All heavy atoms as a GROMACS GRO file, in nm:
protein
  596
    1MET      N    1  15.812   9.565   5.619
    1MET     CA    2  15.852   9.479   5.495
    1MET      C    3  15.803   9.343   5.516
    1MET      O    4  15.787   9.300   5.628
    1MET     CB    5  16.007   9.482   5.498
    1MET     CG    6  16.064   9.627   5.476
    1MET     SD    7  16.216   9.651   5.386
    1MET     CE    8  16.218   9.535   5.251
    2THR      N    9  15.792   9.276   5.410
    2THR     CA   10  15.751   9.130   5.412
    2THR      C   11  15.871   9.051   5.363
    2THR      O   12  15.943   9.095   5.278
    2THR     CB   13  15.625   9.106   5.334
    2THR    OG1   14  15.650   9.154   5.199
    2THR    CG2   15  15.505   9.180   5.394
    3TYR      N   16  15.883   8.932   5.414
    3TYR     CA   17  15.991   8.846   5.380
    3TYR      C   18  15.942   8.704   5.344
    3TYR      O   19  15.840   8.646   5.391
    3TYR     CB   20  16.083   8.825   5.512
    3TYR     CG   21  16.165   8.947   5.545
    3TYR    CD1   22  16.089   9.044   5.627
    3TYR    CD2   23  16.280   8.982   5.509
    3TYR    CE1   24  16.161   9.165   5.661
    3TYR    CE2   25  16.353   9.087   5.537
    3TYR     CZ   26  16.287   9.185   5.620
    3TYR     OH   27  16.352   9.296   5.655
    4GLU      N   28  16.017   8.640   5.249
    4GLU     CA   29  15.996   8.506   5.209
    4GLU      C   30  16.135   8.448   5.196
    4GLU      O   31  16.230   8.499   5.139
    4GLU     CB   32  15.927   8.494   5.074
    4GLU     CG   33  15.774   8.529   5.076
    4GLU     CD   34  15.717   8.520   4.942
    4GLU    OE1   35  15.775   8.474   4.851
    4GLU    OE2   36  15.605   8.572   4.929
    5ASN      N   37  16.147   8.323   5.265
    5ASN     CA   38  16.288   8.252   5.253
    5ASN      C   39  16.394   8.348   5.318
    5ASN      O   40  16.502   8.360   5.255
    5ASN     CB   41  16.321   8.195   5.119
    5ASN     CG   42  16.218   8.100   5.076
    5ASN    OD1   43  16.174   8.026   5.152
    5ASN    ND2   44  16.187   8.106   4.944
    6PHE      N   45  16.363   8.417   5.420
    6PHE     CA   46  16.460   8.514   5.488
    6PHE      C   47  16.512   8.625   5.400
    6PHE      O   48  16.613   8.692   5.433
    6PHE     CB   49  16.580   8.430   5.541
    6PHE     CG   50  16.544   8.323   5.634
    6PHE    CD1   51  16.535   8.187   5.577
    6PHE    CD2   52  16.506   8.346   5.762
    6PHE    CE1   53  16.493   8.087   5.661
    6PHE    CE2   54  16.464   8.244   5.842
    6PHE     CZ   55  16.459   8.105   5.799
    7ALA      N   56  16.442   8.663   5.287
    7ALA     CA   57  16.478   8.772   5.201
    7ALA      C   58  16.356   8.862   5.187
    7ALA      O   59  16.243   8.819   5.183
    7ALA     CB   60  16.520   8.727   5.066
    8PRO      N   61  16.381   8.993   5.175
    8PRO     CA   62  16.264   9.087   5.160
    8PRO      C   63  16.202   9.078   5.022
    8PRO      O   64  16.264   9.049   4.922
    8PRO     CB   65  16.324   9.226   5.169
    8PRO     CG   66  16.480   9.205   5.148
    8PRO     CD   67  16.499   9.063   5.186
    9VAL      N   68  16.063   9.073   5.010
    9VAL     CA   69  15.993   9.064   4.895
    9VAL      C   70  16.004   9.196   4.818
    9VAL      O   71  16.016   9.191   4.697
    9VAL     CB   72  15.849   9.033   4.928
    9VAL    CG1   73  15.765   9.030   4.799
    9VAL    CG2   74  15.827   8.894   4.995
   10GLN      N   75  16.009   9.310   4.884
   10GLN     CA   76  16.015   9.428   4.822
   10GLN      C   77  16.159   9.459   4.769
   10GLN      O   78  16.254   9.444   4.849
   10GLN     CB   79  15.977   9.550   4.912
   10GLN     CG   80  15.835   9.544   4.954
   10GLN     CD   81  15.805   9.450   5.073
   10GLN    OE1   82  15.897   9.395   5.128
   10GLN    NE2   83  15.677   9.428   5.098
   11THR      N   84  16.172   9.485   4.638
   11THR     CA   85  16.309   9.508   4.587
   11THR      C   86  16.348   9.651   4.588
   11THR      O   87  16.465   9.682   4.563
   11THR     CB   88  16.316   9.455   4.441
   11THR    OG1   89  16.219   9.517   4.360
   11THR    CG2   90  16.296   9.302   4.447
   12ASN      N   91  16.248   9.742   4.604
   12ASN     CA   92  16.283   9.880   4.601
   12ASN      C   93  16.167   9.948   4.668
   12ASN      O   94  16.064   9.901   4.701
   12ASN     CB   95  16.299   9.939   4.458
   12ASN     CG   96  16.395  10.050   4.467
   12ASN    OD1   97  16.404  10.142   4.555
   12ASN    ND2   98  16.477  10.070   4.352
   13PHE      N   99  16.181  10.086   4.683
   13PHE     CA  100  16.070  10.169   4.756
   13PHE      C  101  15.939  10.158   4.695
   13PHE      O  102  15.838  10.181   4.753
   13PHE     CB  103  16.133  10.309   4.783
   13PHE     CG  104  16.235  10.314   4.888
   13PHE    CD1  105  16.357  10.366   4.850
   13PHE    CD2  106  16.205  10.278   5.013
   13PHE    CE1  107  16.462  10.364   4.953
   13PHE    CE2  108  16.307  10.287   5.111
   13PHE     CZ  109  16.435  10.333   5.082
   14HIS      N  110  15.944  10.143   4.560
   14HIS     CA  111  15.817  10.153   4.490
   14HIS      C  112  15.726  10.042   4.520
   14HIS      O  113  15.604  10.040   4.500
   14HIS     CB  114  15.832  10.164   4.338
   14HIS     CG  115  15.885  10.044   4.270
   14HIS    ND1  116  16.015  10.008   4.282
   14HIS    CD2  117  15.823   9.954   4.199
   14HIS    CE1  118  16.031   9.882   4.217
   14HIS    NE2  119  15.910   9.857   4.168
   15LEU      N  120  15.780   9.928   4.576
   15LEU     CA  121  15.709   9.811   4.618
   15LEU      C  122  15.677   9.810   4.761
   15LEU      O  123  15.603   9.726   4.810
   15LEU     CB  124  15.778   9.690   4.579
   15LEU     CG  125  15.797   9.660   4.428
   15LEU    CD1  126  15.883   9.533   4.402
   15LEU    CD2  127  15.665   9.650   4.351
   16PHE      N  128  15.728   9.900   4.839
   16PHE     CA  129  15.716   9.908   4.974
   16PHE      C  130  15.596   9.997   5.013
   16PHE      O  131  15.604  10.125   4.984
   16PHE     CB  132  15.845   9.947   5.050
   16PHE     CG  133  15.834   9.964   5.199
   16PHE    CD1  134  15.830   9.845   5.278
   16PHE    CD2  135  15.827  10.078   5.257
   16PHE    CE1  136  15.819   9.850   5.409
   16PHE    CE2  137  15.818  10.090   5.393
   16PHE     CZ  138  15.817   9.974   5.473
   17GLU      N  139  15.501   9.945   5.089
   17GLU     CA  140  15.384  10.031   5.125
   17GLU      C  141  15.418  10.080   5.273
   17GLU      O  142  15.441  10.005   5.366
   17GLU     CB  143  15.251   9.952   5.137
   17GLU     CG  144  15.145  10.038   5.175
   17GLU     CD  145  15.010   9.966   5.169
   17GLU    OE1  146  14.997   9.861   5.098
   17GLU    OE2  147  14.913  10.014   5.240
   18ALA      N  148  15.438  10.209   5.275
   18ALA     CA  149  15.470  10.282   5.399
   18ALA      C  150  15.366  10.260   5.503
   18ALA      O  151  15.244  10.250   5.479
   18ALA     CB  152  15.494  10.426   5.370
   19MET      N  153  15.406  10.260   5.630
   19MET     CA  154  15.316  10.247   5.742
   19MET      C  155  15.229  10.370   5.751
   19MET      O  156  15.267  10.479   5.727
   19MET     CB  157  15.395  10.236   5.880
   19MET     CG  158  15.310  10.213   5.993
   19MET     SD  159  15.415  10.207   6.149
   19MET     CE  160  15.492  10.059   6.120
   20ARG      N  161  15.097  10.339   5.773
   20ARG     CA  162  15.001  10.449   5.780
   20ARG      C  163  14.996  10.492   5.927
   20ARG      O  164  15.032  10.414   6.026
   20ARG     CB  165  14.871  10.406   5.741
   20ARG     CG  166  14.866  10.354   5.591
   20ARG     CD  167  14.880  10.467   5.499
   20ARG     NE  168  14.865  10.418   5.363
   20ARG     CZ  169  14.940  10.460   5.268
   20ARG    NH1  170  15.044  10.539   5.289
   20ARG    NH2  171  14.928  10.411   5.151
   21PHE      N  172  14.947  10.612   5.954
   21PHE     CA  173  14.937  10.665   6.097
   21PHE      C  174  14.868  10.570   6.184
   21PHE      O  175  14.906  10.548   6.297
   21PHE     CB  176  14.876  10.800   6.084
   21PHE     CG  177  14.875  10.870   6.220
   21PHE    CD1  178  14.998  10.925   6.263
   21PHE    CD2  179  14.769  10.880   6.298
   21PHE    CE1  180  15.006  10.992   6.384
   21PHE    CE2  181  14.778  10.949   6.413
   21PHE     CZ  182  14.891  11.003   6.467
   22HIS      N  183  14.751  10.524   6.134
   22HIS     CA  184  14.675  10.431   6.228
   22HIS      C  185  14.746  10.295   6.255
   22HIS      O  186  14.709  10.220   6.342
   22HIS     CB  187  14.534  10.407   6.171
   22HIS     CG  188  14.534  10.318   6.049
   22HIS    ND1  189  14.555  10.368   5.922
   22HIS    CD2  190  14.510  10.181   6.029
   22HIS    CE1  191  14.546  10.249   5.833
   22HIS    NE2  192  14.524  10.153   5.898
   23GLN      N  193  14.844  10.265   6.176
   23GLN     CA  194  14.926  10.136   6.206
   23GLN      C  195  15.037  10.158   6.290
   23GLN      O  196  15.105  10.057   6.343
   23GLN     CB  197  14.971  10.085   6.070
   23GLN     CG  198  14.863  10.043   5.970
   23GLN     CD  199  14.915  10.026   5.831
   23GLN    OE1  200  14.993  10.094   5.783
   23GLN    NE2  201  14.861   9.917   5.773
   24ALA      N  202  15.082  10.285   6.309
   24ALA     CA  203  15.200  10.314   6.388
   24ALA      C  204  15.178  10.290   6.545
   24ALA      O  205  15.072  10.316   6.593
   24ALA     CB  206  15.242  10.458   6.367
   25PRO      N  207  15.285  10.234   6.604
   25PRO     CA  208  15.278  10.219   6.746
   25PRO      C  209  15.271  10.349   6.821
   25PRO      O  210  15.325  10.453   6.768
   25PRO     CB  211  15.395  10.135   6.786
   25PRO     CG  212  15.499  10.172   6.675
   25PRO     CD  213  15.409  10.196   6.556
   26GLU      N  214  15.223  10.359   6.950
   26GLU     CA  215  15.228  10.477   7.016
   26GLU      C  216  15.373  10.515   7.061
   26GLU      O  217  15.450  10.426   7.086
   26GLU     CB  218  15.148  10.472   7.157
   26GLU     CG  219  15.159  10.587   7.234
   26GLU     CD  220  15.078  10.563   7.368
   26GLU    OE1  221  15.027  10.458   7.396
   26GLU    OE2  222  15.069  10.665   7.438
   27ILE      N  223  15.412  10.637   7.032
   27ILE     CA  224  15.547  10.679   7.067
   27ILE      C  225  15.539  10.784   7.170
   27ILE      O  226  15.469  10.884   7.161
   27ILE     CB  227  15.618  10.735   6.936
   27ILE    CG1  228  15.629  10.635   6.828
   27ILE    CG2  229  15.751  10.799   6.972
   27ILE    CD1  230  15.668  10.684   6.696
   28ILE      N  231  15.610  10.767   7.280
   28ILE     CA  232  15.617  10.859   7.388
   28ILE      C  233  15.752  10.925   7.394
   28ILE      O  234  15.849  10.854   7.402
   28ILE     CB  235  15.587  10.785   7.524
   28ILE    CG1  236  15.445  10.732   7.517
   28ILE    CG2  237  15.590  10.887   7.637
   28ILE    CD1  238  15.411  10.637   7.632
   29VAL      N  239  15.759  11.059   7.390
   29VAL     CA  240  15.879  11.133   7.391
   29VAL      C  241  15.889  11.205   7.513
   29VAL      O  242  15.797  11.276   7.550
   29VAL     CB  243  15.896  11.226   7.275
   29VAL    CG1  244  16.024  11.307   7.282
   29VAL    CG2  245  15.876  11.151   7.140
   30LYS      N  246  15.994  11.198   7.595
   30LYS     CA  247  16.011  11.266   7.723
   30LYS      C  248  16.139  11.346   7.716
   30LYS      O  249  16.243  11.293   7.674
   30LYS     CB  250  16.012  11.167   7.836
   30LYS     CG  251  15.886  11.090   7.852
   30LYS     CD  252  15.891  10.999   7.974
   30LYS     CE  253  15.764  10.921   7.990
   30LYS     NZ  254  15.768  10.833   8.108
   31GLY      N  255  16.136  11.461   7.754
   31GLY     CA  256  16.251  11.549   7.772
   31GLY      C  257  16.300  11.551   7.920
   31GLY      O  258  16.227  11.544   8.007
   32LEU      N  259  16.434  11.537   7.933
   32LEU     CA  260  16.492  11.540   8.073
   32LEU      C  261  16.503  11.684   8.118
   32LEU      O  262  16.550  11.772   8.044
   32LEU     CB  263  16.630  11.473   8.071
   32LEU     CG  264  16.632  11.328   8.021
   32LEU    CD1  265  16.776  11.288   8.019
   32LEU    CD2  266  16.552  11.247   8.118
   33GLU      N  267  16.468  11.707   8.239
   33GLU     CA  268  16.477  11.841   8.300
   33GLU      C  269  16.601  11.848   8.384
   33GLU      O  270  16.605  11.788   8.493
   33GLU     CB  271  16.358  11.873   8.380
   33GLU     CG  272  16.228  11.894   8.302
   33GLU     CD  273  16.111  11.926   8.387
   33GLU    OE1  274  16.137  12.006   8.493
   33GLU    OE2  275  15.996  11.902   8.352
   34LEU      N  276  16.709  11.893   8.323
   34LEU     CA  277  16.843  11.904   8.394
   34LEU      C  278  16.873  12.030   8.446
   34LEU      O  279  16.989  12.056   8.487
   34LEU     CB  280  16.951  11.855   8.302
   34LEU     CG  281  16.931  11.708   8.244
   34LEU    CD1  282  17.040  11.677   8.139
   34LEU    CD2  283  16.932  11.607   8.351
   35GLY      N  284  16.777  12.114   8.445
   35GLY     CA  285  16.803  12.253   8.494
   35GLY      C  286  16.833  12.347   8.381
   35GLY      O  287  16.869  12.315   8.271
   36GLY      N  288  16.807  12.469   8.402
   36GLY     CA  289  16.836  12.571   8.296
   36GLY      C  290  16.727  12.577   8.197
   36GLY      O  291  16.620  12.512   8.204
   37GLU      N  292  16.739  12.658   8.093
   37GLU     CA  293  16.647  12.665   7.988
   37GLU      C  294  16.639  12.554   7.900
   37GLU      O  295  16.743  12.504   7.853
   37GLU     CB  296  16.677  12.806   7.911
   37GLU     CG  297  16.567  12.834   7.810
   37GLU     CD  298  16.599  12.962   7.744
   37GLU    OE1  299  16.685  13.039   7.779
   37GLU    OE2  300  16.551  12.979   7.631
   38VAL      N  301  16.526  12.503   7.861
   38VAL     CA  302  16.506  12.395   7.770
   38VAL      C  303  16.500  12.462   7.630
   38VAL      O  304  16.408  12.534   7.599
   38VAL     CB  305  16.373  12.320   7.805
   38VAL    CG1  306  16.361  12.200   7.695
   38VAL    CG2  307  16.383  12.254   7.936
   39ARG      N  308  16.590  12.403   7.539
   39ARG     CA  309  16.588  12.453   7.406
   39ARG      C  310  16.605  12.340   7.306
   39ARG      O  311  16.679  12.247   7.345
   39ARG     CB  312  16.700  12.550   7.390
   39ARG     CG  313  16.693  12.676   7.467
   39ARG     CD  314  16.807  12.775   7.435
   39ARG     NE  315  16.940  12.716   7.413
   39ARG     CZ  316  17.030  12.704   7.506
   39ARG    NH1  317  17.010  12.755   7.628
   39ARG    NH2  318  17.144  12.646   7.476
   40GLY      N  319  16.562  12.340   7.184
   40GLY     CA  320  16.582  12.253   7.084
   40GLY      C  321  16.539  12.107   7.105
   40GLY      O  322  16.605  12.016   7.055
   41ILE      N  323  16.438  12.088   7.182
   41ILE     CA  324  16.393  11.954   7.206
   41ILE      C  325  16.338  11.890   7.079
   41ILE      O  326  16.326  11.763   7.072
   41ILE     CB  327  16.297  11.941   7.325
   41ILE    CG1  328  16.288  11.795   7.366
   41ILE    CG2  329  16.159  11.993   7.283
   41ILE    CD1  330  16.229  11.789   7.509
   42GLY      N  331  16.291  11.961   6.986
   42GLY     CA  332  16.232  11.903   6.860
   42GLY      C  333  16.334  11.858   6.748
   42GLY      O  334  16.295  11.796   6.656
   43GLU      N  335  16.462  11.894   6.764
   43GLU     CA  336  16.555  11.875   6.658
   43GLU      C  337  16.621  11.739   6.664
   43GLU      O  338  16.686  11.693   6.563
   43GLU     CB  339  16.660  11.985   6.651
   43GLU     CG  340  16.609  12.114   6.598
   43GLU     CD  341  16.545  12.189   6.711
   43GLU    OE1  342  16.546  12.153   6.823
   43GLU    OE2  343  16.485  12.300   6.668
   44PRO      N  344  16.628  11.658   6.771
   44PRO     CA  345  16.708  11.533   6.774
   44PRO      C  346  16.681  11.443   6.660
   44PRO      O  347  16.776  11.370   6.602
   44PRO     CB  348  16.676  11.469   6.908
   44PRO     CG  349  16.640  11.593   6.999
   44PRO     CD  350  16.577  11.686   6.906
   45PRO      N  351  16.557  11.424   6.610
   45PRO     CA  352  16.533  11.331   6.486
   45PRO      C  353  16.593  11.390   6.358
   45PRO      O  354  16.605  11.306   6.269
   45PRO     CB  355  16.388  11.322   6.474
   45PRO     CG  356  16.330  11.385   6.606
   45PRO     CD  357  16.433  11.470   6.651
   46VAL      N  358  16.629  11.513   6.345
   46VAL     CA  359  16.667  11.570   6.215
   46VAL      C  360  16.810  11.528   6.174
   46VAL      O  361  16.828  11.494   6.062
   46VAL     CB  362  16.657  11.728   6.225
   46VAL    CG1  363  16.714  11.781   6.098
   46VAL    CG2  364  16.513  11.756   6.247
   47PRO      N  365  16.920  11.527   6.257
   47PRO     CA  366  17.051  11.499   6.212
   47PRO      C  367  17.071  11.367   6.138
   47PRO      O  368  17.144  11.362   6.044
   47PRO     CB  369  17.133  11.502   6.333
   47PRO     CG  370  17.061  11.601   6.434
   47PRO     CD  371  16.919  11.573   6.402
   48PRO      N  372  16.993  11.256   6.171
   48PRO     CA  373  17.015  11.129   6.090
   48PRO      C  374  16.967  11.137   5.956
   48PRO      O  375  16.991  11.046   5.881
   48PRO     CB  376  16.948  11.027   6.182
   48PRO     CG  377  16.933  11.076   6.313
   48PRO     CD  378  16.924  11.230   6.292
   49ALA      N  379  16.870  11.235   5.917
   49ALA     CA  380  16.807  11.232   5.792
   49ALA      C  381  16.912  11.236   5.676
   49ALA      O  382  16.901  11.168   5.580
   49ALA     CB  383  16.708  11.336   5.785
   50ALA      N  384  17.008  11.329   5.685
   50ALA     CA  385  17.099  11.354   5.583
   50ALA      C  386  17.193  11.236   5.557
   50ALA      O  387  17.200  11.186   5.441
   50ALA     CB  388  17.182  11.481   5.606
   51PRO      N  389  17.248  11.163   5.657
   51PRO     CA  390  17.322  11.052   5.631
   51PRO      C  391  17.241  10.930   5.571
   51PRO      O  392  17.281  10.852   5.495
   51PRO     CB  393  17.383  11.016   5.766
   51PRO     CG  394  17.376  11.132   5.842
   51PRO     CD  395  17.264  11.214   5.789
   52ALA      N  396  17.110  10.925   5.626
   52ALA     CA  397  17.030  10.818   5.577
   52ALA      C  398  17.000  10.839   5.424
   52ALA      O  399  17.004  10.742   5.342
   52ALA     CB  400  16.893  10.818   5.651
   53LEU      N  401  16.983  10.964   5.388
   53LEU     CA  402  16.952  10.994   5.238
   53LEU      C  403  17.083  10.972   5.162
   53LEU      O  404  17.078  10.907   5.044
   53LEU     CB  405  16.902  11.138   5.228
   53LEU     CG  406  16.868  11.182   5.085
   53LEU    CD1  407  16.777  11.085   5.014
   53LEU    CD2  408  16.823  11.320   5.084
   54ALA      N  409  17.187  11.010   5.218
   54ALA     CA  410  17.321  10.979   5.148
   54ALA      C  411  17.344  10.835   5.127
   54ALA      O  412  17.385  10.790   5.024
   54ALA     CB  413  17.435  11.042   5.221
   55ASN      N  414  17.304  10.756   5.222
   55ASN     CA  415  17.323  10.609   5.204
   55ASN      C  416  17.226  10.556   5.101
   55ASN      O  417  17.258  10.474   5.022
   55ASN     CB  418  17.305  10.538   5.338
   55ASN     CG  419  17.430  10.553   5.418
   55ASN    OD1  420  17.539  10.575   5.374
   55ASN    ND2  421  17.408  10.535   5.558
   56ALA      N  422  17.105  10.607   5.097
   56ALA     CA  423  17.005  10.568   5.000
   56ALA      C  424  17.055  10.605   4.857
   56ALA      O  425  17.046  10.529   4.758
   56ALA     CB  426  16.872  10.628   5.032
   57ILE      N  427  17.114  10.721   4.847
   57ILE     CA  428  17.169  10.764   4.719
   57ILE      C  429  17.283  10.674   4.664
   57ILE      O  430  17.298  10.630   4.554
   57ILE     CB  431  17.222  10.911   4.723
   57ILE    CG1  432  17.096  11.002   4.732
   57ILE    CG2  433  17.307  10.945   4.601
   57ILE    CD1  434  17.134  11.148   4.770
   58PHE      N  435  17.371  10.630   4.767
   58PHE     CA  436  17.479  10.541   4.738
   58PHE      C  437  17.422  10.403   4.693
   58PHE      O  438  17.474  10.346   4.600
   58PHE     CB  439  17.570  10.525   4.856
   58PHE     CG  440  17.678  10.415   4.840
   58PHE    CD1  441  17.781  10.437   4.758
   58PHE    CD2  442  17.667  10.299   4.903
   58PHE    CE1  443  17.881  10.342   4.734
   58PHE    CE2  444  17.764  10.198   4.891
   58PHE     CZ  445  17.866  10.218   4.804
   59ALA      N  446  17.321  10.351   4.769
   59ALA     CA  447  17.258  10.224   4.731
   59ALA      C  448  17.204  10.224   4.590
   59ALA      O  449  17.208  10.130   4.518
   59ALA     CB  450  17.153  10.189   4.830
   60LEU      N  451  17.148  10.337   4.547
   60LEU     CA  452  17.086  10.351   4.417
   60LEU      C  453  17.183  10.378   4.311
   60LEU      O  454  17.178  10.320   4.210
   60LEU     CB  455  16.984  10.470   4.416
   60LEU     CG  456  16.913  10.499   4.285
   60LEU    CD1  457  16.813  10.377   4.260
   60LEU    CD2  458  16.835  10.626   4.309
   61THR      N  459  17.289  10.462   4.335
   61THR     CA  460  17.381  10.509   4.233
   61THR      C  461  17.518  10.451   4.240
   61THR      O  462  17.600  10.447   4.144
   61THR     CB  463  17.392  10.661   4.225
   61THR    OG1  464  17.455  10.703   4.348
   61THR    CG2  465  17.253  10.718   4.214
   62GLY      N  466  17.556  10.400   4.359
   62GLY     CA  467  17.693  10.360   4.381
   62GLY      C  468  17.783  10.475   4.405
   62GLY      O  469  17.910  10.452   4.414
   63LYS      N  470  17.740  10.589   4.407
   63LYS     CA  471  17.821  10.716   4.426
   63LYS      C  472  17.805  10.768   4.573
   63LYS      O  473  17.692  10.790   4.619
   63LYS     CB  474  17.781  10.821   4.323
   63LYS     CG  475  17.856  10.953   4.337
   63LYS     CD  476  17.806  11.051   4.235
   63LYS     CE  477  17.887  11.180   4.243
   63LYS     NZ  478  17.836  11.275   4.138
   64ARG      N  479  17.911  10.792   4.638
   64ARG     CA  480  17.915  10.845   4.765
   64ARG      C  481  17.899  10.999   4.760
   64ARG      O  482  17.970  11.062   4.693
   64ARG     CB  483  18.035  10.817   4.846
   64ARG     CG  484  18.041  10.666   4.906
   64ARG     CD  485  17.966  10.656   5.019
   64ARG     NE  486  17.969  10.516   5.066
   64ARG     CZ  487  17.878  10.456   5.141
   64ARG    NH1  488  17.771  10.527   5.171
   64ARG    NH2  489  17.900  10.336   5.183
   65VAL      N  490  17.793  11.058   4.831
   65VAL     CA  491  17.776  11.193   4.827
   65VAL      C  492  17.816  11.246   4.973
   65VAL      O  493  17.760  11.197   5.065
   65VAL     CB  494  17.639  11.239   4.792
   65VAL    CG1  495  17.615  11.381   4.803
   65VAL    CG2  496  17.588  11.179   4.666
   66ARG      N  497  17.910  11.331   4.978
   66ARG     CA  498  17.964  11.371   5.112
   66ARG      C  499  17.953  11.528   5.127
   66ARG      O  500  18.022  11.582   5.217
   66ARG     CB  501  18.112  11.332   5.122
   66ARG     CG  502  18.129  11.185   5.108
   66ARG     CD  503  18.273  11.145   5.136
   66ARG     NE  504  18.294  11.002   5.101
   66ARG     CZ  505  18.268  10.902   5.190
   66ARG    NH1  506  18.208  10.916   5.302
   66ARG    NH2  507  18.291  10.777   5.147
   67GLU      N  508  17.873  11.596   5.041
   67GLU     CA  509  17.860  11.741   5.060
   67GLU      C  510  17.717  11.776   5.039
   67GLU      O  511  17.646  11.722   4.963
   67GLU     CB  512  17.955  11.816   4.951
   67GLU     CG  513  17.942  11.952   4.959
   67GLU     CD  514  18.029  12.025   4.856
   67GLU    OE1  515  18.100  11.949   4.779
   67GLU    OE2  516  18.030  12.147   4.844
   68LEU      N  517  17.675  11.872   5.124
   68LEU     CA  518  17.540  11.928   5.120
   68LEU      C  519  17.536  12.052   5.045
   68LEU      O  520  17.644  12.134   5.053
   68LEU     CB  521  17.479  11.950   5.259
   68LEU     CG  522  17.452  11.824   5.342
   68LEU    CD1  523  17.408  11.854   5.479
   68LEU    CD2  524  17.339  11.741   5.273
   69PRO      N  525  17.438  12.091   4.969
   69PRO     CA  526  17.315  12.012   4.940
   69PRO      C  527  17.359  11.907   4.840
   69PRO      O  528  17.447  11.912   4.754
   69PRO     CB  529  17.221  12.107   4.876
   69PRO     CG  530  17.305  12.226   4.826
   69PRO     CD  531  17.423  12.221   4.911
   70PHE      N  532  17.276  11.797   4.846
   70PHE     CA  533  17.304  11.672   4.764
   70PHE      C  534  17.284  11.703   4.608
   70PHE      O  535  17.349  11.642   4.527
   70PHE     CB  536  17.218  11.564   4.792
   70PHE     CG  537  17.245  11.504   4.931
   70PHE    CD1  538  17.142  11.461   5.016
   70PHE    CD2  539  17.381  11.498   4.978
   70PHE    CE1  540  17.174  11.402   5.146
   70PHE    CE2  541  17.406  11.440   5.111
   70PHE     CZ  542  17.308  11.391   5.187
   71ASN      N  543  17.206  11.802   4.580
   71ASN     CA  544  17.186  11.834   4.435
   71ASN      C  545  17.312  11.891   4.363
   71ASN      O  546  17.311  11.904   4.251
   71ASN     CB  547  17.060  11.914   4.413
   71ASN     CG  548  17.066  12.055   4.476
   71ASN    OD1  549  17.167  12.093   4.544
   71ASN    ND2  550  16.972  12.137   4.457
   72LYS      N  551  17.412  11.926   4.442
   72LYS     CA  552  17.540  11.962   4.384
   72LYS      C  553  17.601  11.845   4.305
   72LYS      O  554  17.672  11.857   4.206
   72LYS     CB  555  17.637  12.010   4.489
   72LYS     CG  556  17.609  12.144   4.544
   72LYS     CD  557  17.725  12.183   4.648
   72LYS     CE  558  17.699  12.317   4.703
   72LYS     NZ  559  17.815  12.342   4.797
   73SER      N  560  17.576  11.719   4.357
   73SER     CA  561  17.644  11.601   4.312
   73SER      C  562  17.542  11.505   4.237
   73SER      O  563  17.593  11.423   4.160
   73SER     CB  564  17.708  11.521   4.419
   73SER     OG  565  17.792  11.605   4.498
   74VAL      N  566  17.425  11.521   4.269
   74VAL     CA  567  17.320  11.426   4.216
   74VAL      C  568  17.206  11.508   4.144
   74VAL      O  569  17.150  11.607   4.199
   74VAL     CB  570  17.258  11.339   4.326
   74VAL    CG1  571  17.158  11.242   4.275
   74VAL    CG2  572  17.361  11.266   4.400
   75ASN      N  573  17.164  11.455   4.024
   75ASN     CA  574  17.060  11.513   3.957
   75ASN      C  575  16.931  11.445   3.991
   75ASN      O  576  16.913  11.324   3.957
   75ASN     CB  577  17.078  11.514   3.804
   75ASN     CG  578  16.970  11.578   3.724
   75ASN    OD1  579  16.879  11.631   3.782
   75ASN    ND2  580  16.978  11.566   3.600
   76PHE      N  581  16.844  11.502   4.062
   76PHE     CA  582  16.714  11.436   4.116
   76PHE      C  583  16.602  11.441   4.013
   76PHE      O  584  16.494  11.394   4.044
   76PHE     CB  585  16.672  11.495   4.245
   76PHE     CG  586  16.766  11.468   4.359
   76PHE    CD1  587  16.854  11.560   4.406
   76PHE    CD2  588  16.760  11.343   4.422
   76PHE    CE1  589  16.944  11.529   4.510
   76PHE    CE2  590  16.848  11.309   4.522
   76PHE     CZ  591  16.941  11.413   4.568
   77ALA      N  592  16.628  11.500   3.899
   77ALA     CA  593  16.518  11.513   3.801
   77ALA      C  594  16.498  11.375   3.728
   77ALA      O  595  16.572  11.296   3.713
   77ALA     CB  596  16.545  11.622   3.700
   0.00000   0.00000   0.00000
C-alpha cells in the first residue's frame, strides 16, 4: 500500500495492486519434528482465511456473517 499524510492512497481493493511473485520476499517454512508421524503441515495458513473474508464482508456491507458458507447470507453476484 502507498500512503500520503499517514493515510492510505488506495480506497478499496480495485486500486490496490497486489504483490507479484518476483516482488515477494523469500519465505522459509520449517516444520518441527517432535516425534511421531508428521501430518497436516500444509494446512496452518488456511484457518485465518474465513475470518479474514468475514471481516472484509463486514467492512464492505456492515453485516456480520457468522455462518459458513458465506453465500447463505451474502449475495456475491
